[in-house]
N, C-alpha and C positions, 0 to 999 in steps of 0.2 A: 863168680857173680859179676864182676866188673867186665869180663869178656862178653858175657851174655848181654849186658846193658849196651856195650859198644855195638854188638851185632844188631840189636834192636834199633838203635839210633841210625845205623847204616841203612837197614832195610826200610825204616820209616822215611828217610830222606829220598830213597829211590821210589817209594810208593807215591810220595807227594809229587815228584817230577812226572811220574807216569800218569797220575790222575790229572795233572795240569795239562798234559799233552792230549789226553783223551777229550777234555772239555774245550780245547782250543778250536776256534772256528777257522776254516780253511783260509780266508783272506788274511787273517792275522798271522797264521803260521807261515804262509807264503811270504808275507812282508818281513817277518823275522828271518826267514831263510835268505831272502834277498839282501837284507841288512848285513847279515853275517858274510855273504859273498862280497859285498862292497867293502867291508872292513878288511877282508883278506886281499882284495885287489889293492887297497892302500892308495888309491888315486884321488886327487882333489876334485876331479871332474870325471864322471862316468857316463857312458852312453848306454842305451838299451842294448846295443850290439855287444858291448863289453860284458854286460851282466849276462846276456844270453849265452855267450861263448863260455862263461865260467859256470853256468848253471847246469843242473842235471837235466838231460833231455827227457827223462821219464816224467819229470815234474813240469817242465815248461817246453812243450814241443815246438812252439812257434814264438818268435820274438813278441808278437802281440799278446801272448799269454802273460807277459810281465807287466802289462799296462796297469792292471788293478793293484798289484803289490807296490809298484813304483808310485802310483797316485796316492796310496795310503801313506807311504813314507813321506811323500811331499806334503800331504795334509797335516802330518804330525811334526813337520819341521826338520826331518832328517836330511831331506834333499830340497834343492831349489832349482826349478826348471830354467835352463838356459834358453835364450832366444834362438829360434831356428835359423841356421845360416841359409843363404840363397842356394838354390839347386846348382849343381855343377856337373860337368861331363856332357857327353852327347845326349844321353837319355834324359838329362835334366832331373835326375833323381835327387831327392833331398837326403842329406846325411841323417844318420840315426839321431833321434832326440837325445839330448844330454842334460845332465843335472850336475850342479855343484854340490859337493858333499859337506855337510855341517862339520866343522873342525872337531867337535866332540866325538863324532862317530869314529874318526880316524884315531883319536886319542884314546878311545876305548871307554870313555866315561858317559857315553850316551845311553 
């Protein structure tokens, strides 16, 4: 009987996670995915390019696809936008936007 109760608890926990993911809206899911990537990168400052290079290409085909999740993380205080540096090089291209990461994110308590 104890083994059956343990199995029931195990499958209940998995069902709860599955139902949470089914009801998760795409912007929130994308932001959570990006936050997990940022934690794995472990950098105090991340650029959109850093995140795009680490992200799944099937989820974010272009760097601009990360704008909404990064903005959501910024709105919730996980990231703080850095000022844009001046354009450099012959073409005068601006470097990728960057954000400082809240210390709690890297500590794992966010």
